[in-house]
N, C-alpha and C positions, 0 to 999 in steps of 0.2 A: 402774940399779938401781930398781925401781918403789917408789914411797912406798906406805903403809898404805892412804892415801886413793884411789890408782890401783887396789890390788888390790879395794878394796871397790866401787868402781866398776864394776870387769869383773865382779866377782860379781853386780852389779844387773843388768848386761845379760845375762847368761847367764840367770838368773832370768825375766827378762823375755821371753828367746826361748824358755826352756821353756814357759813360760805360754801364750805367742802360738801356739806349735806346739799345745799341749794345746786350746785354744779352737779353732784351726781344725779339728783332728781330730773333735772335738764336734760343732761347726758343720756341717761337709761330710758328717757321716755315716759317715766313713771308719774312725774311732776302734775300734768294733767289728771290724771285716774286718781292722785292723791287729794286734789281740790274736789272732785266729784264724787269721793267715796259715799257721800250720803245719798247719791240719786242710786248707785248700784245697790246699797244696802236696801232703800226703800223699795226697791224692784224684787230683789229677793224675798224680801218680807211679805209682800202682797202675794205674790206667787206661792210660797210657801216651800217646802223641802222638796217633795216628789216633783212639781212642777219646773221648780227652781233648777233642777238639776238638768231638765230638757230643754230649758229656755232662759239661757244665760246671756246676761247684758255683755258686751265685749267693748263698747265704746260710745262714749256721749260727746257730740259737737254740736254746739249752737243750737242747744235744745231738743236735738235729736238723739235718741237712745237707740242704739242698734243692738238686736239681740238675735242671736245664733240660736237655732231650733234645730233638736236632733232628728225628728222625723217630719216627713210632709205632711201626715196628718194632724200634727201639733202645729206646724205652719199654718196651714188651712184654717184650723180653729182660730186660731190667735188673729190671723189678718182678718178674718170675716165675722167671727162673734166675740171673743173675750177680750183681745188685745186692749181695745179703747176703755174696757171697765179696768184692767188692770192699770193702764196710764194715769186714769183719774184716782184710783186708789192710791199709786204711788204720789201723785202730787200732793193728793191730802195729807199722806203721812209727812211729805217734806213740808207743809205748810205754805208752799207757793207752786206756781205752774212753771217748774223748771224743764220740765218734760213736756215740750210741745207736740213731740209725734215720736212714733215708735216704728223704727224700719226692722221688720222681721227678716230673716235671710237663714236658707237652709245650711246646716253646717256639714263643712266638704271633710 
């Protein structure tokens, strides 16, 4: 059986590990993406595997999803015809209006 001192030591290590992971996520820039992973997943899900390869979400800030598109033809199609329907479908999948706008840009 563990003594109270052993239990306190374990709690100290757990807190330290949590702090270390938090610091890593902050320093690496991954923290915001980890918080918004559901948005990225919803976007990929509604586009499907084929279009999802050519129109990849790369950023999500203040309700705007930034999507890099592989070709000018897909860029035009998404901006003009289908992009809004995908945004609505992704929000439906999320269960809320988290994605207020989608900015499409040509991948360089």
